[in-house]
C-alpha angles and dihedrals in degrees: 000000000000119000117244110278095024116124094218125102133211120241111216124213120185117215124186121223102207132161146114120316114280095013096125101263095138092043090053092049090049092050094050100041132092096177127042135188121230089261097049126114098019097294089156107107091225090054091053092045094051095036094231137096110260102173137036113274124206126203135148150193132197130223135174113271111279113248095252091057099043099089101046096035098044088050086061094047101262118137104168141029123230116198112204113200117211105202107204129194116257100207116106093224089065095056093128090059090047092052090049090054092047090057090061095057125106090255095173087072099047 
């Protein structure tokens, strides 16, 4: 992200982490992320007790703009890219939560 006082802005891109139950989605999000929400990484006591993700988890990491985005994005004032990971449950009984998470994704880029 931009430091206070910088004129640059951060472009956000939402990416879903979806897959079958117990396939390592939360572990992948944890390994990639530098910032986590209070709900990230199965912090919910029920999630830990049951050993599965029950809620959406949000975490992120930032990178410099990739070369192919530099021209068009820097022209609009963006200087970095933040990837927000939406960690979705993998259990079929939680399909409503999964669909809710899918609606948050940057679908125009899928």
